[in-house]
N, C-alpha and C positions, 0 to 999 in steps of 0.2 A: 340494589344496584351493587357492582362489584367498583372498587377505587379503581378510578383511572392512572395509567403511570404510563406519561410520552418519557421519549430518550432522547440525546441527541448526540448524535457517535462523531465526532472529528476526527482529522489526523491519519496515521495510516491505516492502509485493509487491513494492521496487524490486530492494533486496536475495534477494528470492527469487526472482529470473530469476537473479542471479548465483552463487545459490547453482545454479543447474542448471543452470547453463555450468560450475561443477567440476565437479559430479557429471557431467557427460556426458563432461570430460580423464579423470578419475578412471576412469571405466568403459570408453573407451578405450584405457586406461593396464592395463587388462586386472584391476581391480579390482572384488569386485562389492560393491554398495551392499546395506547391510543397513537393513531401518526399525528394528532390535529391536535397539539401543545395548549390553547386555545379551551379543550378540554379535560385536562391530566387532573388530576390531583394534586399530584407530585413529577416533578420534573429529574431525570434523571440526565448529569450533561460528564457521556468521555472523553477527556481531554486530554487533548494536545502538548510537548513542550518541547521539541526536537529543534525550535531554533524561537528568535525570538521574537519575527510573525506569528507564529504558533500558540504564543505564550497570549499575546497581544489578540488573540481568537477567542481563544477559550475565554477571557477574563469577559471580553467584549458581548462575549455571547452570556456568560453566567448575568453580565448587567441588563440587556435586554430581556432575558425571562422573568430578571426579578417582573418584571413594569408587569405581570399577566397573576402580580401577588396582591396589587390595588384596584386591577382589569376585567378580573378573570374569576378563576373559583379557583389558581394555582397555594395549595397548603405550604408545596416548602418544595427547595432546592438543594439537590445530591449532587456534587462532586466528585468522578472517580478518573483515576487511568493517570497518564505520565504527571502533570501538575498538582494533580492531587496528590505523589507520591513525594514530587519534587515538595511543593508546597506549602501542604497541608497544613502545619502551625501557622505560613501567613495567610494562610485561603482563611481559617477561622477569623483571625486576627482586625484582618484588614478588610476584605468581604463579608461584611453583614447579612449580603441581600442569599451568603451560605448557609445553608441548616444544617450541612451534614459531608463531610469529609471522605473521602471510603481511596486505603491506598490500594495497589496495584496487589499488593500483598495478600490482602485484607474484600476481592472480587466478589467469597466465594460470603462473605456476607452484605450481600447486597440488602437482600432480604429488611436484617436489622435496619439498615438504616429507613430505608420508605420507610419500615413502623415504629423508628424512634422520631420521627418528621412529623406522620401522623399523628402522634401523640403528642407533640408540643414541643418536640424538646428542639431546641438550640443550640447548635457548641459539636453534636455530635460527630466521635471522631473514630476507622479502623486504620491502621496500622502494622498489619503485620508482615514478618519476610516475604517479603517477595522471589527470594532465591525455595522457599517452602510451599510457597504458591500451588497450588494442582492444576495440572497442563491437560487444557479439551476439556469435553459436557457435553453437555447438551445442549442444542446450542437454537435460538429460535431465527428461520432464516430472512434475512430481511434483503437481499439480493433478486434477479431475475435471471434466471437461468443459468445464472455461473456462482459458483462459492468459492472463497480462498479456504483453504488448508492451515492453515498452521503448523508447521512442523516442527518446531523450537520455539525456545522464550530466550530473551534477555541478548547478551555477547559479547565472545574473546577477543576481539581485535582490536579494540583497544584506540582507536584513529583520535587524535592529539588535539580534535575537535566539537568530535563524540559526546555526548552526552548521556547515551543510551545504558551504558554498562553501569554508569552508576545509577540511573534511574530503573531499569528491568531489572540489571545485574548480570552474573552468568550465565554463556550460552546452554538451556537445557533439549535435548535433543527428546520427543516424543517418541515413544517403541514402537516402532514400525506395524505390528499386530495392533499398537489403539490406531494409527492413521488407518489403516486399513476396512475396518471398523470405523469408522468415521466414514470414509468415504464411501463408504457401502449406502448408510444412514443417506447422503447427502443425494446420492444418486435415487433414493426410494421416495424423494420427496423433488425430483424430475430434473437435478441439474444435467446442464445437457456440458460445460465448463469448470474442469478445476482449477484452481488459481495454486499451488505449491508456492508460499511464503514464508519467510521467516528474517531473522536481521539480517542473518546469510545464508539463504540455502543452501550455498554450495556447499560447508560446511558439516551439514546436516550427520547428524552420527556419531560423528569424533570424536564427542567427549561422555558418548554412551557405549557407543561399541568399539573406541580406536581406531574410529579409520573413518573418511567419508564412505557411508553408504547411503547415497541420494540415489545411485541406480538403480540398486537393489529395490529403492523405496517402488520407486515407480513401477517396475517391475513389477510386483507384490500389488502396485494399488490397479496394474496392466488388466491381473491377469489374475482380479478378484469381482472387477467392474466390469464394466460395457461404457463407461462415462464417455465421447466419443474426442472433446478435449484435452488436452493436460498442458496446462502451460506453467512455464519455471520462469520462481522470477528471484531478484536478488542474487546471482549470482558470482561472487565475487573473481578479475581474472586469473588471481591463482592458485581456483582452486577448479579450474578449470580439465578438469584430467580430460584420457583419451578414452577413458572406458564411461565415461559421463558427455560426452561427443555421440562414442556410436552409440550410447542407447538415445539421444537424440537421433541421429540418425534413422536409425533400424526400426526405430517402432514406430507404429504409421499413427498411433493417436498423442504423442508429442507432439505440441505445435511447434513447427520448426519458429522459432521466439525467441533471444536468450534477453534478457536484459538483464546489463552486464556494471554495476557503478562505478568508471572509472574514475572520477572527481577531476584529474590534470593529466595534465601527460608530460609536465618538467619532472627531473628524479629529483632538481634538487626542494620541490613545494612536494612532489611524494614523499621525500626519507621524512621532510618537517610535517606533511602530516598523518606521518607512523602510516602508511598502507602495505601489505604484501606485497611487494613483490612495482620491481619501476617499470621506464616506460617497455623496454625490452618484453615483459611480461604481459602489457598491456596488451600490445601490437600484434604480439605474438598470439592472444587468446582471437583478436579478431581472425585474423590471420585462418588460423584451423577450427575454426568454425564455419565460414567463411570458404573452407576448402572444401573444408569437410560435406557442408550441405547447403549445398548452391541453391539462393534463393532464400535462405534461412533471413527472416530479421531480425536485427540489430534493437538495443534502444539503449542509452547509459543517460547520467545525468552527470554532468561539470558545475564548482564549485571553481567560481572566481576571485578574488576579492581577500585570499589566504594569508598572512601577515606574511610580508618581505614577498610575496609574488610580483618580482619587477616585472617591468615592459619586457622586455626580452621574455621571459617564461610567459605571460597572456598573448604576446604573439604567439608562439609556440604551439600554445594550446588551440589559436584561432586557428593555422593552417593544417593541428591535427582534425579539427571540428573539419578544415573543405575539402583535407584530403582523405581520413576516412569515412567521412556521407554514412553519418549514419540514418539507422532509418527511423528513428526516434533521436531525438534530444532533445534534457529541460537543463536549465541553467540555475545556476543560482548562487547570490552571496554569501560569502561567510558572513553567518554572526556567532561572534564572542560568548561565551557560553560558560557561564562560570564554576569552578572549579577543573575543568579542562585546563590541559598544560597549555592547550594555541593561545587562551584566555589572555595570559601573563606574557609568550611571543614578544619580542619587539618586534616595532615595523608592521604597527599595526594599517591597514588600509579606508583613509573615509569613506563615509559612505556614501558620496557621491561619483568617485571615484569607481565604490564595489559595483552603483547601477550602474553605472557606465559602460564598462569593461562588461554587463549582466547582459544587456542590453544591447550592447556589440553579438554577442555569442550567437545570441535567436535572432539576430536579422541575418548571421551565415547559414545559419539549418535553416532558417524559413524561404531561403532561397533551395537548398537543396530539397526541403518537403514539399517545394511546390514543382519541383522536378520529378524526384519518386512520384509525385500524385500523378503527372501524364500521363508513368509511364504505364499508369493500370485502363488506361482510354483503350478500350474495346476490346475489352479482357474478361472473362468470368467468373468471378471469384464465389469459393463458397462461405455463406454470410451464415449466424446464429441472427437471429432475427426476436428482437425481446421487447421490442413493443411498438406500438402507434404514437408519430407525433402529429396529433389533433391539425392545431394551426396550421402547418404544413401541408395536412393530409397525406401523409409519408410515411413509410411503416420507414424505422430503424435498430441497425444491428450494425458487428462487429466480423471484420475479415479475421483469417486467424491472425494476421498480423498485428492485430487490435487487443490490446492489452484492453483491462477495463479499467475506467475510473480518467485511468492516463495520457491514452491516445487517442486517434483518429473516430469516426463512426461510422458503418455507411449508411445513408440512407434512401432507397429506396420504391418504387410505385411500385404497384403490382394488380393487376387488372380481379386480381379472384384476392376473398378476405384470408386473413392468412390471424390462425391459430395459433399462439405464442407460448414460450419460448420454443421455436423450429427454427434445422437449419433449408436453407437455398442457397437456391445459386442465382448471383447474380453480374450483369450485368453494365460493368460502369460508364456514363456518356460521360462526363462528369468529374472534373477533380479542383476540389480547392483548397486552400491551402495548407488542409491537415485531414479534412472527410471528405470520403467521396458521396458519387449521386450514382446513380443508377436504376435498371431495370428488371422486376427478378426473371428471369427466364421458367424458373421450373426447378420447384418444390421435391426432397431428399431425403 
């Protein structure tokens, strides 16, 4: 009987891709991958450490899984990912529940880590050079119908609040030919939607080719595959070039959707954040995209409670959210991260004030989202059907306006039994806060 390995992947989509490559290494080494944690001999936890709440979730997950050592067959826990990279020594010292720690630069040694734990070793650790770690590799796909394509690792933006460059290192773009090969492999697995991701996807190619090459990459993937939907996530406003807008406008397989992490609109706050480009750049990017691509869905994230954010700054952000009417928006409270410049800035804001401001922004956005949802009632949308909700008795999918994991869903009834993933036409009959409800009218 094969030894069974379970996996828990926390955090962002970029982390999920790392999980899938580690799964492929373990599967190639002869291990059976199990989704049932109670059946696992070893569990690997791929952690997140972006903000304090993510770190706490990672720790809580490790502690919860350790229960399986006493009550089921679990023989060991391996901790990897961002928390392992940043706090490897502390994890082994303070969390005896963790049996092995694998840093980002040593993810290719995940099989060694599992073997060490199974051999009874405790306190095993691998910590290599994260900026020399292999990029890409075979994957065990864990998503249905769509897949993420990580075009680069690390980040060069150096925002004052962000620990990602400290954790993942400088930006390293992958060659276009490697990414095209991976896209073809994913297409062969039945992927209908390819989501291009990086810490700053719009910066793709600058480190490798000396110029922004995202439009060229899109064209290469389009030429070499027939994947119907190509989605672009994490496009920074200061890097929205005319060439990129033209490619998004003219390429029928690029979904008309852009994720622009703006963070704020106050120039004073943006300057302290170390963001590239001020309010004029943000407003210009939004205006240019909407003018060139009518009906485009725009998503963003904003941060409230940054050190020194005045009431006037916050009110400016609220007005911006009301006026701009982003189709999708998420707000989060600033979290001071050690060894980042912003952590030592004066005028830190209380946790209660940060949460109050976050709640207010999301109340504004809820009204925007409700009005937007109602505008779809009576319209027919192309939907990628991804599954069936058994308790509700309806199919579940996403429209072009819905990115995986972060946006809403389309729930719909059908008179026919549908295989999935597949595209269908759905007429929208109702709208909830963030989701749409409808009926399937034809297959595509």
